N, C-alpha and C positions, 0 to 999 in steps of 0.2 A: 270757320279758327283751327287747321286740325291742328292734334296734339304733337310739339317736336317731340324726336327719339334721340337722347345723349345716347351721344358714343360712350358706349363700354370702356370703365376703367379696370388701372392694373389690380390686380387682386391684390386684398389689403397683408401684411406679414406683420405677426411682431417680431420688432426688436428685441435681437437679443441683451440682454442688460449683462454688466460687465459681473455681479452675479451669478450670472446665469453662463456666460461664458469661462470662468472660476469653477465652476462646476466641473463641465463637459471638459476640459480639456485635465483636472485631475481623475475624469471616470476615464480616459486617454488611456491616462499613466497607467492606473492597475490593471485597465482591458491589454493595454500591451505588455507589461510585468507577464500575467498569464500569460496570452500568447505564445514572446517569448521563454516562460517558465514549464507551460505545457501541454501548450497545442504545435508548434513549431518542435518540441522533442518527439512529442507520439508523430508527427507528421516520417521525422528522420526514421526511427523504427518501423514505421511501415511503409514507408520506401526500402528498407532495408534485407527487408523479411523479402522483398521477388528481387536480391541481388544475390547470385552464385558465381564461384568460381570454380571455372574447370583448368585445364591443360588442354591446351588447342596447338596438339602436336604439326600441324598443318604451318603455320605461322615459323617453324624453325627448320635452318637446311645444315649439314652437316657434309663437309669431307675427310677422309682418312688418308693419309698418306702408308705409302710402304716401309719398313726400315729403309731403302736408299734416299727416298725425302721426298718419290712423287708422288700429289695425291690422284685419285680415283675420281669416277665423277661423284657430283651432289646427291643426293640423296636428304628428302624428306622425314623429318621424325617419324612423321604421319607413318612413309612407305614402310621403313624399319621395323615399326610397329604392328603393323599390320604384316611382313612376311615371318617376322621373330614370334608376332602373338605371345609378347609382355603382356600390355596390360586392354582389361576393356574399361567402356565407354563408364562405369559404374569406377574404378581402379583412380581413373581421370579426373570423376568429379573431389576437388579440393574446399580448404575454404581460403580465405584472404593472407594466412598467410602459407599460406602450401608450398611447399617445393619436390620438385623432381631431378633429382640427380640426372646430369648428361653424359655420364660412364651405364644408363644402367640400359642405354640402347646399345650398346660394346659388349658380350656378353666375354670376348678374350681377350679382353680390357686389363693394364697392367702400366701400373706409372714408371715401371723401372726400363719399362720397352722405350724404344728411338721414333717409334713412332710419333708424329705429329696429330693435330689435328685441329678440323674447322667450323668456325660453328657464327651462321646470321642471320638475322631474321627477312622472312620473306614481308614478311608485316612492318609497316609501321609499329603499329605496339605488341608489340612480341617477347618481353618484359625476359632476363637471366641473369643470374646474382654469376660474384667470380669474387668466392668471398663473400666477404658483406655488401661489393663492389656492384652496385644498379645497373646493368649494360641494357640500352634499347636501341639500335642500329639495324641496319640492311648492309652493312658495309660485313668483311670478311674478315674474322678477327683469327687469331693462328695460335695453338696453345702446346707446348708439351706435355708428356700426358703428368708427366710429376702438377703442372698449372692444373689442367682439364679438369683435375677431379675430379678438381671445388667450384667447380661448373655448375648452379642448380637454375631449370626451368623455373618460371614462374608462373601463377594461374592469371588468367583473363578474367575482366571482369565483364559480365552479360547478363540479361533480367527476365527474367520469366517468374513460370507458377512452381517451377521445378523443387522449390525445398516445402513447399505444402503437399506437392505428389507424396514427396521420400519421405512427410512427418503419416502423413497417412495411410499410408502404405508399407510403414516401418509396424509391425503388431507390438512391442515393446512398448513407441513409444506412445502409439494410438491406445494403450490401457491405458495412458496414464489421465485418460483423458474420461475414461468409463469408472478408474478409483477416485479421480477429485470428484467428480458429479456421485459414484454413494459414499461416499464419506461426510461429501456436506449434506447431502440429503438425508442422512440417518443421523447426525447432530443436528440440525437442524429441527427435527420432529421432536428430538431427546429435551433439545434448551425448550423450544417453543411450551413442553408439556410443563416441564420443568422452570419455567419462567411464571405461566400461567400460575400454573398454582402456586407458589409463591406471592404473585400480586394481588390473587384472590384473596388470600391470609390477611396482607395486610392489609386491602382496601375492604372486606367482606365482611373482617368478624369482628369479634373485640377480643381479642390473643393478648395479651401477654408480650413485651416485650419487642415491640415494634420497632424502637428506635434501634436497638441490638442487633434487631437480623436486619435492617434496613443498610445499618454501615458496615454489617459481615458481605453480606450482597455485595457491597462494591467493590472489597478489596481486589477483584483480577484487575481492574481496570488498572490498578497501580502498578503491574508486574509482568515482561514481556511476554508473550504464551511461549519461549519457551521453557519460563519456571515452570510450569504444570506438567511437560514432560519429566523434565531432570525427576519431581516429587514421586509420578509413575516407576519409572527407575530403581527407587530407593524403595518402594514396598514391594509390587512384581516383577522389577528386572532378577537373571540371573539370579544374583545375590540378594533378593528385596524381603524386607522381613517381611510378607506375607504371599507368597512365589507360591504355598501350596494351594491358595483361592482358586488361581488360576487352572487348574487343576489339569496340568498339560497345556494349555494353549501362552501364547507368549505373548505380552505387551507394545513389544518392536511391531508393530503393524496397525492395519486398521481398529484396532479393540481401540488400544493407546493414543491413535490420536483421535478417535468420537472419543472420549475421555478427558481429553488435556481439553479438543475441541469445545468443550458444555461447559467447563472450565471457564476458560477467557469469553468466550461469549454472550453466557450467562446473564450480568449484566442489563448488556447492550439492549439485551429482549424483553429485561427485567420493566428496564424504563421506560421502552417503548406500552408496554402492555400493561401495567400500574398506568400511569398516563389516561385510557384507554379506559381504565376500569373504574380511573377518579370518579371520570364522564357519567353519572347514572343521576335520571330520575326517578323519585321515591315514587309516583305514584302510581307510578309502571307498574311494580312492586305491588302495590296496593290495587290493585286492579285484577290484577293477577292473585292475588290471596282473594278476593271479593270474589272469582268466577272458581275457586275452588279446585286450581291450578294445581297440583303436587309440586315440590321443590325441583322434582328434576324438571319435570314440563317447564318450570318458571325456567331452569338454567337454560336448555337449550333451546325457548320461547322469545328470551327476553335479556339475559345478560351476552350469553355471545355472540348473538345478532347484535347487540349495543359493541362490542369488542372487535365486529371483527374483521375493521377495518385495520383496529391495534394488531392484533394479530397476524395478518397478510403483510405489514411494512415491517415487522420484529422478522417473519419468516424468514421473508427475502434481505433483510441484515443482517439476520443469524448466514444463513446460506450465502451469501459474497465474505463475510469476514471468514469464513469455513473454504471456504475452494480460495482465497486467495492469499493463505496465510502461510508462511515458508517458514519460520523458525519452530513450529511444535513437530512438523512431518521433519524436518532436518533433526531434530534431536529422539526420538521416537518413533521413527517411521522407520525404521533396516529394509529391508529391501523393496517396499513398498513404495512407489514413487505416483509421485502425485506432479498436477503440471507445476505448481511453482518448483520441485522439486528440479522437473527435468529443465527448465528454468536456468536455474543454479549452477546443474550439471557441463550444460550446454557452453553455459559466460564460463567462469572457471577453471571444471575438470575441464574441458574442450580446447577450449575457445575457438566455439564453436559462434558469433557471435551473429549471422545470418540465420540459424537453426535456434536461436536463440529469442532470435525476432519475430521471427514461423509461432513457435509455445507464446512468448506471451501476445501474441495478435489473438492466437482460441484462447488466452486467460483468460485476454479482454471481451473473448464475446460472452461469456453467462454472466461475468459482470455487468456488462453493457446492459444485458438482458432481465437482468434483477431490478438495475436501477429504474429502468424505461415502467415496470410492469406495477412498483411501489407508488413511483409516482402519476400515474394514470390510478392507482388506488385510490393516491391520498385526495388527487380531485375530486373525486366519486364522494368521497366523504362529505357531508351533512353534522349540521348541527346538532348534537344529539342534546342540547340547553335550551330551553328559552328563559324570557321572562317571564313566564310564570312557574318555570321546573323548581320543582322539591329538591334539595341534597340530598343522596342518600344517608340514611342512617342502619348503620349493622343491631341487629337487637342481638341479647344474650340467648348463647347458646354453649354450654358448657360440652358438650360433648362433639359439637363442630368445632370449637374451640381447642377443644384438645386432637383431633384430630390436622388444625393448620399449625398444631403449639408442632405436631411429630413432622410434619412435613416440610416445615420452613428450617426446623432443628436437625432436619437428614441433611439439607441441600448447607445448613451453616455450620456441619458439622466436616462434608465433604468439604467446601471453599478451606475454613482452615486447617484440615486437618490436611490440606495440599502444602498450604503456607508455614504451617507446623512444620512441617517434615523438610521442606527446603532448610528452615533456620537449623533443626538437629544435621542434619547434611550439612550445611555450613557447619559445625563445632564439634566435627569424631575429627579426632585425629586420623587414620587409616580405617576408612569402612571394607567390610566386614571387620577385622579382623583383632583395632585396637579404637574400645570405640568413649574411649577416656574424652574426654570434651578438649577445648584449645582453640585459639584466636589462628593460628597457624596458614585461617585459607583465607583470613582478611588479610594475608603477605601476598600480595596480587602483586608486588615486582620477580618476585621469583617463578608466575609462570607468563606463557608465551603471550597473554591476554590485551598486553596493552598496560598493563599496571594498571597502578593509581591513576595516572596518565592515564587513564579512558576515559574512570567515573569524572575526573575534575574535565577535561572535553565532556562530557555528557551534560555534569550542570551547565558550561558556558552553555551549547548548542539549547537548552532547555531554556536556559535565561536569552538568548538572544531570538529564538523561535516565538517561544509570549511576547516581547517588547515589538519586533517591528514587525509581527503575523499581528497582534492584534490593532497597532496601527493601521497595517495594509487592510485587516478584515475589515472591522468599524468604518475607517475614509472608504472604501468603495462601497459598501454597503448603503450608509449617507446618502452617497452623491449619487444613486441609482435610483433612492426609495425618493427624493426631494427632490431629485430637477424635473424642474417642467417639459414637459411635449417633449420631442429625440426616440419617441416608442424604440423604432430601427434601433440605434446605440443601445437605449436599455435592455433591449432583447439580446442583442448581444455579448453584451454585460452579463445578462444570467443565464446565460449562457453556458458561459465562460469560466460564468463563477461553478456553477454546479459539475460542469465536466467531471473536476477532483475525485470527487466521490465513487463513478462508475469507475475511476481507473487503479486498479490491484498496484499496491509499491513496487513490489518486485516489476513489473510492466512497465513505472515509472521510473526506479534508478538504470535500467537496462535502457529506456531512450534518454535519459541523461548523455549516457557512455555515450552516445552514437551521435548526438546534439552537440554536445559540450567538450566532449574529445577531438573533435576534427580540429588539428591544425589549423583552414581557413575561417575556423569561428573566431570573429571579436575577441567571444566570449571565452575563451579557452583560456587563458588567463586566473581564472577562480576555481576550474576542475583541478581535485584534490585538495581543495581548501575547504575551513571550518565554512565559508560565506556560500559554497553550491550546497553545504549539510543542509544548510539555517535553510534555503530557496526551497530544496525538494522538502523539507521535509513541515515550512507555511503550506506550498502547495498542496503537498499530501493529504494537511487535512483544515484546508481552506474553506468548506462546502459548508462545513458543521456551524465554524464560525461565522460562512454568511448567512444562514439560516438564522443563527443565535443574535443577529443584530437587528436583523429584517425584522424578527418578530416582534423586538423592541423598537423599532423604529415606528412600526406602524402603531404602536401605543401615545402615541405623540398626533396631536392633534396637527391637520397642515397647516389650519389657520396661521399655526406663529410665524411660517416665514412669510407672507401678504403683508401679514401686521409690523414683520420689524424691515422690513420691504416699503412699510411707506411712513412708516420713520426714519429711514435713510442707516439703517443698522444694516450695515454687511454682513454676509450669512454667516461667515467666519466670527464674530461673536456673540451672533446667533447660537449656533457653533459649541464652543468655550462653554458658556452661559445657561446654558440654557440645555443642548442634547446632550450633551456627554456629562452633568449633573445627573438626570433624570433615567439614562441608560446607561450608570455607571454599573449598575451589579450586572446588568449582560457584557459591561467591558470585564466586569473581573472574570467573570464568568466563562470566556471567551480565553482569557489569559489564560487561567487553569488548564484548562483542555489542553491548549497548545502546548503544556510546557510539559503536564504530561507524560503529554501523546509521542513529545522528544523524548523525553525520555527510552523510553519501553517501544519503540519504533525498530525492526531492525532490520524488511524489506523493501523501504526503499532507501536504506543509506546499506546496504552492503554490500553493492556495485561501484562508491562512490565517497567511501573513505580511503585516508591513506598510512604511511607510516606511523606519521605526524595528527593525524585528524581521529585515531582510533574510540570510540564510542564503545561505553560500560555495557551496549547489550548487546552488542558485535562480539564483549571481548568474553560476552558468557555464551555463545555458539565457537569463537574462535578454542576456548578453556577446553569446551565440553566433547569438540574435537580430535583435541590433541591429549584425549583422557583424562583431562583434568575437572573432572566431577564436583565433587567437591569446591574446588576454587571457584565453580561455573557457579554455585549452589551461591557463593555467599555472596560473588558479584548481581547475580541477581535480588536478592534481602537487600542489596544497601539500596536498589535501583528502586523497591519497595518501602524503605524506610524513607526514602529520597519525599519519596512521590508523597508517602503519607505526613512528612512532615509540612514540605509547599500544600497539602489539602487544608493540615493546619492554622497556618501561617493566611495562608488566605482568607482562610472564617475568622481568626482574627479579627487581620486587619478590614475586613469588609462587612463588620458591624461597627465599625470605629470609624470608617470613614461615611456608610453608609449610614450613619448615625448624624451623622454632620448632613450628606449631600439628602439624603431621602427623610428627612423631616416633616416633610410637606405633607408629606402620602397620610400624615397620622392624621389629619387637620379639619 
């Protein structure tokens, strides 16, 4: 009897349970938020960079009468232009808001003359203005001289790479790329060297006052990047305290930008390098010592290889921060153009949004490349500690400790010096003529920066960003980490969550103009409101919070979800009773990170604020532009004290809350 062959059945698929469906729904909602708040604005900006506007003279025809009212034969504007040689192709290029007077084609025009004029479009798309009234018709329209002088031709839209060709063929604009890369490379080298020496002193020596130095090193995070520029002006500017130290050189330009960049990027590099140096195996150093390797040889064969990934990551983070920064070059850059300043000039100064989009795309390239390389380097990093590793214990060495103390002391003087100079400048009556101390510079309502309302707006923005941002970021991280299967969807979400780190603030702000300021966009209503500032700030700083949340969530055993499911407990109960308490330290860290960055950010919001939503960081910029440098320093110090107070409250609240929720860790 032959074996019976059973027919093939349908493939077995796991049925999606209720909790799984809800998790996917939550993840889809937050992914939609990232698409609307990031992907679509970037696409709108990229599309805008390929849009060009020019006057197409072949689309317009004119007729001119004699004084008796008899009209001559029609002529296109292109034919008149060719005959008279009025405009070349370059002169006909325009922005979206360009205007070309119709009277320019008639050199003998006089509005007092009885001569009459006719105009019509030869193409259905031939716009022109009569005063402020837009016309677009192929029918002849007749005007007297007084009305004809109010007619302006409007440019027509086309798509191409002309904007990019113009940018790269303009030596002045193209030099901004070289300037930005030069500044970023020099600043990165100096910052990484300074941060490595500082981190090495903290982790590999028995130097005293480590707590104090750690506290001072983190201070630059609490101030906007404009503040070191203001301090450098008071120190080395045209009327600075130490102007003679410059030996004829000017602080306004690359020197000032580099010094200020080292100041505000130093803590970011220090955190990364310090983390890398804190993970070391004592056995490797004991092996090097038993082989009689010199300290210098041990440093290059053990210490540097062990910290190389941290050094590389710190370098790329610093490079990205410097090349995308806007505030510092704006305050102290002088005539030294960089890419971020070019965007500001094209948009604010010339209202050339298309060219601003081109510069944004150019600025996006090095930021994205640095981010990609950094991520690839991190993937190659392997664990330096095993179960048998012995934590590194530094040995006493008075000579080495003295050297470390000098290094850290010099950096502390540098950081504290710039902050104290700003505080002094904020209290001086009238620099440098009246050095008596006063609080009049804190009367912000007497300046054009937005007054105390700007400071209140920043507090509101920071609180809303901290609350809603933490909720969105942690929920999104939880859903993508704890969901079962759905690899494609999780991969897309992770890409969207990592994308904000590669997008400079200036680029994001300009992208929001193109996307949210479109009247056809149903979300246009939030443009110019506090809502769009919150959305842009949460989106801009989304990635760091997301990575922090993922790190915390990975510490929770994956068995919690199946156990809760077997007990028929919904996931949201597990989330509230287990996940949130366990991850509370990370949640609090995300909230204070978002708060501080919302207070200090300039580049992401400089294009988006309105008269009613001016922020303190933007007020610093506006007051500096208006020449009110002392009030600008005062507002910058208010941001510093607010962030310092928030950090202190965060620390106190954390201790109290964590004492209750984290007591299980000590058992």
